[in-house]
Backbone atoms as SQL, in Angstrom:
CREATE TABLE atoms (id INTEGER PRIMARY KEY, chain TEXT, resi INTEGER, resn TEXT, atom TEXT, x REAL, y REAL, z REAL);
INSERT INTO atoms VALUES
  (1, 'A', 1, 'MET', 'N', -62.729, 3.200, -22.799),
  (2, 'A', 1, 'MET', 'CA', -61.541, 4.548, -22.796),
  (3, 'A', 1, 'MET', 'C', -62.824, 5.607, -22.688),
  (4, 'A', 2, 'LEU', 'N', -63.825, 5.807, -22.364),
  (5, 'A', 2, 'LEU', 'CA', -64.837, 6.934, -22.351),
  (6, 'A', 2, 'LEU', 'C', -65.198, 6.811, -21.337),
  (7, 'A', 3, 'GLU', 'N', -64.618, 5.950, -20.037),
  (8, 'A', 3, 'GLU', 'CA', -64.812, 7.060, -18.306),
  (9, 'A', 3, 'GLU', 'C', -63.488, 6.964, -18.855),
  (10, 'A', 4, 'LYS', 'N', -62.637, 7.809, -18.714),
  (11, 'A', 4, 'LYS', 'CA', -61.963, 8.688, -18.778),
  (12, 'A', 4, 'LYS', 'C', -62.042, 9.915, -18.505),
  (13, 'A', 5, 'GLN', 'N', -63.241, 10.481, -19.463),
  (14, 'A', 5, 'GLN', 'CA', -63.751, 11.589, -20.645),
  (15, 'A', 5, 'GLN', 'C', -64.005, 12.132, -19.273),
  (16, 'A', 6, 'ASP', 'N', -64.165, 13.621, -18.244),
  (17, 'A', 6, 'ASP', 'CA', -65.319, 14.541, -18.267),
  (18, 'A', 6, 'ASP', 'C', -66.080, 14.672, -17.550),
  (19, 'A', 7, 'TYR', 'N', -66.618, 14.744, -19.313),
  (20, 'A', 7, 'TYR', 'CA', -67.648, 15.094, -19.165),
  (21, 'A', 7, 'TYR', 'C', -67.992, 14.552, -21.146),
  (22, 'A', 8, 'PHE', 'N', -68.663, 13.387, -21.340),
  (23, 'A', 8, 'PHE', 'CA', -68.878, 13.337, -22.782),
  (24, 'A', 8, 'PHE', 'C', -70.479, 13.332, -23.595),
  (25, 'A', 9, 'GLN', 'N', -70.464, 13.688, -24.521),
  (26, 'A', 9, 'GLN', 'CA', -72.351, 13.368, -25.136),
  (27, 'A', 9, 'GLN', 'C', -72.703, 12.265, -25.701),
  (28, 'A', 10, 'GLY', 'N', -72.639, 13.269, -26.580),
  (29, 'A', 10, 'GLY', 'CA', -72.090, 11.415, -27.468),
  (30, 'A', 10, 'GLY', 'C', -71.252, 11.565, -28.342),
  (31, 'A', 11, 'PHE', 'N', -72.400, 10.745, -28.982),
  (32, 'A', 11, 'PHE', 'CA', -71.409, 10.278, -31.191),
  (33, 'A', 11, 'PHE', 'C', -72.068, 10.626, -32.483),
  (34, 'A', 12, 'HIS', 'N', -71.285, 11.321, -33.096),
  (35, 'A', 12, 'HIS', 'CA', -71.667, 11.697, -34.328),
  (36, 'A', 12, 'HIS', 'C', -70.938, 11.227, -35.088),
  (37, 'A', 13, 'ILE', 'N', -72.069, 10.369, -35.936),
  (38, 'A', 13, 'ILE', 'CA', -71.725, 9.291, -37.195),
  (39, 'A', 13, 'ILE', 'C', -71.598, 10.303, -38.810),
  (40, 'A', 14, 'LEU', 'N', -71.336, 9.674, -39.264),
  (41, 'A', 14, 'LEU', 'CA', -70.639, 10.523, -41.464),
  (42, 'A', 14, 'LEU', 'C', -71.532, 8.740, -41.467),
  (43, 'A', 15, 'LYS', 'N', -72.041, 8.932, -42.380),
  (44, 'A', 15, 'LYS', 'CA', -72.051, 8.141, -43.411),
  (45, 'A', 15, 'LYS', 'C', -72.807, 8.278, -44.533),
  (46, 'A', 16, 'SER', 'N', -72.749, 6.944, -45.695),
  (47, 'A', 16, 'SER', 'CA', -73.094, 6.792, -46.517),
  (48, 'A', 16, 'SER', 'C', -73.870, 6.185, -46.706),
  (49, 'A', 17, 'LEU', 'N', -75.606, 6.098, -47.398),
  (50, 'A', 17, 'LEU', 'CA', -76.895, 4.919, -47.388),
  (51, 'A', 17, 'LEU', 'C', -76.698, 4.346, -48.766),
  (52, 'A', 18, 'ALA', 'N', -75.518, 5.168, -49.452),
  (53, 'A', 18, 'ALA', 'CA', -75.666, 4.192, -50.872),
  (54, 'A', 18, 'ALA', 'C', -75.669, 2.830, -51.179),
  (55, 'A', 19, 'GLY', 'N', -74.721, 2.241, -50.255),
  (56, 'A', 19, 'GLY', 'CA', -74.200, 0.670, -50.184),
  (57, 'A', 19, 'GLY', 'C', -72.891, 0.738, -49.688),
  (58, 'A', 20, 'GLY', 'N', -71.781, 0.017, -49.824),
  (59, 'A', 20, 'GLY', 'CA', -70.229, -0.341, -49.402),
  (60, 'A', 20, 'GLY', 'C', -70.867, -0.154, -47.917),
  (61, 'A', 21, 'THR', 'N', -69.586, 0.598, -47.395),
  (62, 'A', 21, 'THR', 'CA', -68.887, 0.824, -46.114),
  (63, 'A', 21, 'THR', 'C', -69.573, 0.887, -45.376),
  (64, 'A', 22, 'GLY', 'N', -70.547, 2.613, -46.308),
  (65, 'A', 22, 'GLY', 'CA', -71.476, 2.959, -45.528),
  (66, 'A', 22, 'GLY', 'C', -73.180, 2.473, -44.536),
  (67, 'A', 23, 'SER', 'N', -72.983, 1.883, -45.795),
  (68, 'A', 23, 'SER', 'CA', -74.264, 1.746, -45.772),
  (69, 'A', 23, 'SER', 'C', -74.182, 0.268, -44.470),
  (70, 'A', 24, 'GLY', 'N', -73.755, -0.381, -44.784),
  (71, 'A', 24, 'GLY', 'CA', -73.019, -2.121, -43.944),
  (72, 'A', 24, 'GLY', 'C', -72.926, -1.339, -42.849),
  (73, 'A', 25, 'LEU', 'N', -71.015, -1.373, -42.876),
  (74, 'A', 25, 'LEU', 'CA', -70.981, -1.910, -41.216),
  (75, 'A', 25, 'LEU', 'C', -71.269, 0.329, -40.464),
  (76, 'A', 26, 'GLY', 'N', -71.923, 0.497, -41.044),
  (77, 'A', 26, 'GLY', 'CA', -72.416, 2.458, -40.655),
  (78, 'A', 26, 'GLY', 'C', -73.590, 2.207, -39.330),
  (79, 'A', 27, 'ALA', 'N', -74.144, 0.505, -40.018),
  (80, 'A', 27, 'ALA', 'CA', -75.686, 1.126, -39.626),
  (81, 'A', 27, 'ALA', 'C', -75.650, -0.276, -38.352),
  (82, 'A', 28, 'HIS', 'N', -74.412, -0.821, -38.078),
  (83, 'A', 28, 'HIS', 'CA', -74.181, -1.949, -37.556),
  (84, 'A', 28, 'HIS', 'C', -73.425, -0.876, -36.212),
  (85, 'A', 29, 'LEU', 'N', -72.192, 0.015, -36.597),
  (86, 'A', 29, 'LEU', 'CA', -72.108, 0.603, -35.729),
  (87, 'A', 29, 'LEU', 'C', -72.788, 1.236, -35.045),
  (88, 'A', 30, 'ILE', 'N', -74.000, 2.290, -35.362),
  (89, 'A', 30, 'ILE', 'CA', -74.053, 2.416, -34.824),
  (90, 'A', 30, 'ILE', 'C', -75.741, 1.218, -33.349),
  (91, 'A', 31, 'GLU', 'N', -75.354, 0.138, -33.834),
  (92, 'A', 31, 'GLU', 'CA', -76.059, -0.555, -33.052),
  (93, 'A', 31, 'GLU', 'C', -75.779, -1.412, -32.112),
  (94, 'A', 32, 'LYS', 'N', -74.206, -1.580, -32.317),
  (95, 'A', 32, 'LYS', 'CA', -73.123, -1.614, -31.617),
  (96, 'A', 32, 'LYS', 'C', -72.754, -0.536, -30.505),
  (97, 'A', 33, 'LEU', 'N', -72.940, 0.635, -30.282),
  (98, 'A', 33, 'LEU', 'CA', -72.795, 2.126, -29.837),
  (99, 'A', 33, 'LEU', 'C', -74.085, 1.956, -28.902),
  (100, 'A', 34, 'ARG', 'N', -75.447, 1.875, -29.402),
  (101, 'A', 34, 'ARG', 'CA', -76.370, 1.451, -28.594),
  (102, 'A', 34, 'ARG', 'C', -75.759, 1.246, -27.723),
  (103, 'A', 35, 'GLU', 'N', -76.073, -0.366, -28.485),
  (104, 'A', 35, 'GLU', 'CA', -75.788, -1.666, -26.711),
  (105, 'A', 35, 'GLU', 'C', -74.695, -0.953, -25.840),
  (106, 'A', 36, 'ASP', 'N', -74.006, -0.965, -26.771),
  (107, 'A', 36, 'ASP', 'CA', -72.648, -0.121, -25.443),
  (108, 'A', 36, 'ASP', 'C', -73.034, 1.162, -24.912),
  (109, 'A', 37, 'TYR', 'N', -73.713, 2.227, -24.966),
  (110, 'A', 37, 'TYR', 'CA', -73.131, 3.353, -24.231),
  (111, 'A', 37, 'TYR', 'C', -74.868, 3.757, -24.372),
  (112, 'A', 38, 'PRO', 'N', -75.855, 3.294, -23.488),
  (113, 'A', 38, 'PRO', 'CA', -77.665, 3.360, -24.161),
  (114, 'A', 38, 'PRO', 'C', -78.727, 4.438, -23.706),
  (115, 'A', 39, 'LYS', 'N', -77.684, 5.394, -22.996),
  (116, 'A', 39, 'LYS', 'CA', -77.853, 6.837, -22.172),
  (117, 'A', 39, 'LYS', 'C', -76.821, 7.576, -23.362),
  (118, 'A', 40, 'SER', 'N', -76.467, 7.117, -24.334),
  (119, 'A', 40, 'SER', 'CA', -75.546, 8.613, -24.850),
  (120, 'A', 40, 'SER', 'C', -76.455, 8.995, -26.376),
  (121, 'A', 41, 'MET', 'N', -75.679, 10.126, -26.579),
  (122, 'A', 41, 'MET', 'CA', -77.058, 10.719, -27.466),
  (123, 'A', 41, 'MET', 'C', -76.013, 9.815, -28.693),
  (124, 'A', 42, 'ILE', 'N', -76.085, 9.728, -30.039),
  (125, 'A', 42, 'ILE', 'CA', -76.537, 9.455, -31.266),
  (126, 'A', 42, 'ILE', 'C', -76.868, 10.399, -32.144),
  (127, 'A', 43, 'LEU', 'N', -75.326, 10.654, -33.079),
  (128, 'A', 43, 'LEU', 'CA', -76.135, 11.890, -34.222),
  (129, 'A', 43, 'LEU', 'C', -76.240, 11.496, -35.233),
  (130, 'A', 44, 'ASN', 'N', -76.846, 11.013, -36.657),
  (131, 'A', 44, 'ASN', 'CA', -76.907, 10.531, -37.538),
  (132, 'A', 44, 'ASN', 'C', -76.502, 11.006, -38.533),
  (133, 'A', 45, 'THR', 'N', -75.414, 12.215, -39.145),
  (134, 'A', 45, 'THR', 'CA', -75.105, 12.340, -40.015),
  (135, 'A', 45, 'THR', 'C', -75.101, 11.123, -41.858),
  (136, 'A', 46, 'SER', 'N', -76.268, 11.552, -42.264),
  (137, 'A', 46, 'SER', 'CA', -76.374, 10.043, -43.153),
  (138, 'A', 46, 'SER', 'C', -75.950, 11.033, -44.728),
  (139, 'A', 47, 'ILE', 'N', -75.593, 10.829, -45.830),
  (140, 'A', 47, 'ILE', 'CA', -75.303, 11.038, -47.194),
  (141, 'A', 47, 'ILE', 'C', -76.425, 10.348, -48.018),
  (142, 'A', 48, 'TRP', 'N', -77.139, 10.813, -48.816),
  (143, 'A', 48, 'TRP', 'CA', -77.844, 9.731, -49.613),
  (144, 'A', 48, 'TRP', 'C', -77.657, 10.257, -50.589),
  (145, 'A', 49, 'PRO', 'N', -78.130, 8.544, -51.871),
  (146, 'A', 49, 'PRO', 'CA', -77.119, 8.999, -53.213),
  (147, 'A', 49, 'PRO', 'C', -77.314, 10.086, -54.105),
  (148, 'A', 50, 'TYR', 'N', -77.321, 9.628, -55.141),
  (149, 'A', 50, 'TYR', 'CA', -76.984, 10.990, -56.166),
  (150, 'A', 50, 'TYR', 'C', -79.140, 10.279, -56.810),
  (151, 'A', 51, 'SER', 'N', -79.961, 10.938, -57.435),
  (152, 'A', 51, 'SER', 'CA', -81.030, 10.736, -57.595),
  (153, 'A', 51, 'SER', 'C', -81.027, 10.005, -59.602),
  (154, 'A', 52, 'THR', 'N', -79.788, 10.016, -59.721),
  (155, 'A', 52, 'THR', 'CA', -80.055, 9.048, -60.607),
  (156, 'A', 52, 'THR', 'C', -79.023, 7.330, -61.172),
  (157, 'A', 53, 'GLY', 'N', -78.759, 8.161, -59.832),
  (158, 'A', 53, 'GLY', 'CA', -78.143, 6.425, -59.454),
  (159, 'A', 53, 'GLY', 'C', -76.472, 6.130, -59.547),
  (160, 'A', 54, 'GLU', 'N', -76.533, 5.309, -58.191),
  (161, 'A', 54, 'GLU', 'CA', -74.777, 4.957, -58.423),
  (162, 'A', 54, 'GLU', 'C', -74.300, 3.342, -58.578),
  (163, 'A', 55, 'VAL', 'N', -75.108, 2.492, -57.453),
  (164, 'A', 55, 'VAL', 'CA', -75.970, 1.779, -57.426),
  (165, 'A', 55, 'VAL', 'C', -76.747, 0.363, -57.776),
  (166, 'A', 56, 'ILE', 'N', -76.848, 0.164, -58.127),
  (167, 'A', 56, 'ILE', 'CA', -78.003, -1.013, -59.021),
  (168, 'A', 56, 'ILE', 'C', -78.927, -0.942, -57.934),
  (169, 'A', 57, 'LEU', 'N', -78.092, -1.755, -56.255),
  (170, 'A', 57, 'LEU', 'CA', -79.457, -1.536, -55.456),
  (171, 'A', 57, 'LEU', 'C', -79.244, -0.695, -54.569),
  (172, 'A', 58, 'GLN', 'N', -78.771, 0.812, -54.189),
  (173, 'A', 58, 'GLN', 'CA', -78.758, 1.995, -53.747),
  (174, 'A', 58, 'GLN', 'C', -80.204, 2.615, -53.449),
  (175, 'A', 59, 'ASN', 'N', -81.116, 1.785, -53.823),
  (176, 'A', 59, 'ASN', 'CA', -82.964, 2.017, -52.847),
  (177, 'A', 59, 'ASN', 'C', -82.855, 1.087, -51.860),
  (178, 'A', 60, 'TYR', 'N', -82.429, -0.278, -51.949),
  (179, 'A', 60, 'TYR', 'CA', -82.918, -1.192, -50.882),
  (180, 'A', 60, 'TYR', 'C', -81.349, -1.159, -50.148),
  (181, 'A', 61, 'ASN', 'N', -80.866, -0.337, -49.839),
  (182, 'A', 61, 'ASN', 'CA', -79.503, 0.241, -49.248),
  (183, 'A', 61, 'ASN', 'C', -80.280, 1.428, -48.478),
  (184, 'A', 62, 'VAL', 'N', -80.517, 2.200, -49.008),
  (185, 'A', 62, 'VAL', 'CA', -80.589, 3.490, -48.327),
  (186, 'A', 62, 'VAL', 'C', -82.766, 2.736, -47.545),
  (187, 'A', 63, 'LEU', 'N', -83.443, 1.397, -47.413),
  (188, 'A', 63, 'LEU', 'CA', -84.053, 2.273, -47.157),
  (189, 'A', 63, 'LEU', 'C', -84.033, 0.914, -45.818),
  (190, 'A', 64, 'LEU', 'N', -83.434, -0.130, -45.830),
  (191, 'A', 64, 'LEU', 'CA', -82.224, -0.807, -44.829),
  (192, 'A', 64, 'LEU', 'C', -81.388, -0.695, -43.832),
  (193, 'A', 65, 'THR', 'N', -80.843, 0.829, -44.373),
  (194, 'A', 65, 'THR', 'CA', -79.972, 1.333, -43.841),
  (195, 'A', 65, 'THR', 'C', -80.554, 2.509, -42.304),
  (196, 'A', 66, 'LEU', 'N', -81.734, 3.189, -43.456),
  (197, 'A', 66, 'LEU', 'CA', -82.974, 4.013, -42.533),
  (198, 'A', 66, 'LEU', 'C', -83.480, 3.474, -41.550),
  (199, 'A', 67, 'ALA', 'N', -83.755, 2.500, -41.507),
  (200, 'A', 67, 'ALA', 'CA', -84.224, 1.762, -40.200),
  (201, 'A', 67, 'ALA', 'C', -83.523, 1.335, -38.918),
  (202, 'A', 68, 'SER', 'N', -82.161, 0.972, -39.529),
  (203, 'A', 68, 'SER', 'CA', -82.193, 0.805, -38.996),
  (204, 'A', 68, 'SER', 'C', -81.009, 1.612, -38.227),
  (205, 'A', 69, 'SER', 'N', -81.804, 2.378, -38.354),
  (206, 'A', 69, 'SER', 'CA', -80.343, 3.718, -38.343),
  (207, 'A', 69, 'SER', 'C', -81.198, 4.695, -36.809),
  (208, 'A', 70, 'LEU', 'N', -82.762, 5.143, -37.746),
  (209, 'A', 70, 'LEU', 'CA', -84.053, 5.205, -37.033),
  (210, 'A', 70, 'LEU', 'C', -84.573, 4.851, -35.673),
  (211, 'A', 71, 'GLU', 'N', -83.784, 3.332, -35.700),
  (212, 'A', 71, 'GLU', 'CA', -83.930, 2.195, -34.782),
  (213, 'A', 71, 'GLU', 'C', -83.000, 2.684, -33.347),
  (214, 'A', 72, 'HIS', 'N', -82.019, 3.158, -33.874),
  (215, 'A', 72, 'HIS', 'CA', -80.403, 2.965, -32.516),
  (216, 'A', 72, 'HIS', 'C', -80.424, 4.033, -32.747),
  (217, 'A', 73, 'ALA', 'N', -80.444, 5.757, -33.478),
  (218, 'A', 73, 'ALA', 'CA', -80.055, 6.878, -33.176),
  (219, 'A', 73, 'ALA', 'C', -81.346, 7.890, -32.983),
  (220, 'A', 74, 'ASP', 'N', -80.879, 8.396, -32.125),
  (221, 'A', 74, 'ASP', 'CA', -81.690, 9.981, -31.597),
  (222, 'A', 74, 'ASP', 'C', -81.919, 10.796, -32.277),
  (223, 'A', 75, 'ALA', 'N', -80.934, 10.558, -33.442),
  (224, 'A', 75, 'ALA', 'CA', -81.241, 12.386, -34.336),
  (225, 'A', 75, 'ALA', 'C', -80.878, 11.567, -35.697),
  (226, 'A', 76, 'ILE', 'N', -81.899, 11.565, -36.797),
  (227, 'A', 76, 'ILE', 'CA', -80.878, 11.788, -38.753),
  (228, 'A', 76, 'ILE', 'C', -80.802, 13.133, -38.946),
  (229, 'A', 77, 'LEU', 'N', -79.517, 12.960, -39.110),
  (230, 'A', 77, 'LEU', 'CA', -79.397, 14.071, -40.162),
  (231, 'A', 77, 'LEU', 'C', -79.464, 14.001, -41.611),
  (232, 'A', 78, 'PRO', 'N', -80.528, 14.235, -42.499),
  (233, 'A', 78, 'PRO', 'CA', -80.289, 13.764, -43.992),
  (234, 'A', 78, 'PRO', 'C', -78.947, 14.825, -44.839),
  (235, 'A', 79, 'LEU', 'N', -78.141, 14.089, -45.868),
  (236, 'A', 79, 'LEU', 'CA', -77.720, 15.537, -47.505),
  (237, 'A', 79, 'LEU', 'C', -78.146, 14.671, -47.908),
  (238, 'A', 80, 'TYR', 'N', -78.390, 15.956, -48.828),
  (239, 'A', 80, 'TYR', 'CA', -78.571, 15.139, -50.070),
  (240, 'A', 80, 'TYR', 'C', -77.202, 15.748, -51.554),
  (241, 'A', 81, 'ASN', 'N', -76.686, 14.524, -52.370),
  (242, 'A', 81, 'ASN', 'CA', -75.920, 14.993, -53.155),
  (243, 'A', 81, 'ASN', 'C', -76.471, 15.556, -54.047),
  (244, 'A', 82, 'ASP', 'N', -77.394, 15.508, -54.413),
  (245, 'A', 82, 'ASP', 'CA', -78.221, 16.456, -55.018),
  (246, 'A', 82, 'ASP', 'C', -78.367, 17.333, -54.987),
  (247, 'A', 83, 'ASP', 'N', -78.408, 18.141, -53.667),
  (248, 'A', 83, 'ASP', 'CA', -78.468, 19.368, -53.311),
  (249, 'A', 83, 'ASP', 'C', -76.842, 19.699, -53.490),
  (250, 'A', 84, 'ILE', 'N', -76.081, 18.943, -52.965),
  (251, 'A', 84, 'ILE', 'CA', -74.205, 19.625, -52.625),
  (252, 'A', 84, 'ILE', 'C', -74.080, 19.957, -53.444),
  (253, 'A', 85, 'LEU', 'N', -73.820, 19.385, -54.606),
  (254, 'A', 85, 'LEU', 'CA', -73.481, 20.090, -56.068),
  (255, 'A', 85, 'LEU', 'C', -74.563, 20.306, -56.846);
């Protein structure tokens, strides 16, 4: 589908780090996009969880997802739930 584009710069992924679909599927999606489009730019906007905690294992989810994102994304833009609130 991207082959039909005249000019393509990259992907912008918006995902949560706390857990669930955002951390697991989001990290997997970034990895697959890097494999399929190695020269494209990937900007990852990551939503950090509340400091009080929403999910019991959120700290582990954040660490594992960030490790994968740092390896495969070109840039990570963090947004903090506490600051937005």
